[in-house]
N, C-alpha and C positions, 0 to 999 in steps of 0.2 A: 504494500500500500504506500502510495506517495502522497505527501502533503504539500499543497501549494497555497501560499498566502495571496489572496486577491486584494486589489486596491480598495474596493467598497464592501465586499461581502464576507470578508474574513477568510477562514480556512476552508479549502475544498480537499477532499480525499479521493484519490483515484486508485483503483485496484485493478491489477492486471489479470485477476482470476475472474472469469465470467463463463456463463453457459453459452457455448458456441451455437447450439441449436436454437436457443431463445433469441440471441442476437440476430441470427440468420432469418428467423421467422419475422422479427420486427423489421428487418431490412426489406424483405419481400413485401410486407404489408405497406411500408412507406413508399416503396417503388410503385406499387399498384395504385395507391391513393394519389401519388404525384402524377402518374400518367393519366389517371381519370380526370383530374382537375385540369391538367394541361390541355387535354383534348376537348374540353367543354368550350363551345362557342359563346362569345359574349358580345353584345352589341356595344359599339363605341360609346354611345351616350351613357350606358351603364358603367362602362369601365372608368370614365372620367369621374363619376360619382363615387365609385367604390374605392378608388385609389386614395382620395383624401380621407375617407372614412377609416381605411386601414391605417393611414398615417396617424390620425387623431387617436384611434384606439391603441396603437402601438406606443405613442407618447404617454398616454394615460396609464397603460400597463407598466411601462418602465418606471414611471413616477410612483406607481403603487408599490412596486418592489422596494423602492427607496423610502417608503412611508408617506408619500405625498397623497393626499386625499382627492386630488383633482380627477374629474370624470372625462371621458372622451368627448361628450357633448360640450362640456365647459372648455376643453382645450380648443375645440372648433370656435366657440364664441370669443375666446381670448385671441385666437389667430385672426379673427375678423375685426379685432380692435376693441371689443367690448371689455369694460373693466368690471370684473366680477368681485364684489367686495367680500364675499365669504372666504376668499383665499388671500393669504398674505402675499406680498410682492415676491417673496422667496418662492412660494408655491408656483406662482405664475411664470417665473423666469428660470425655473430650475432646469428646463430643457430647451 
């Protein structure tokens, strides 16, 4: 087992002992899911709406990991210039 100290999250432990069949099963599943999603057609007007939604959700998710209470919807509102007073300036500018 190897210990790595990360900048924000503290220690992570990696172990080189794993169940090869379980990892292979997960890799097959991930490959199938990726190919399924990749092959789905999407209309351009939907794609332009989804991409910002994913970005706002990703920002909120990353902020949540760091203890920031901001939501995806509120990230969108702040990005559009709205001042949301329930969050501190630190919360609004942390990403």
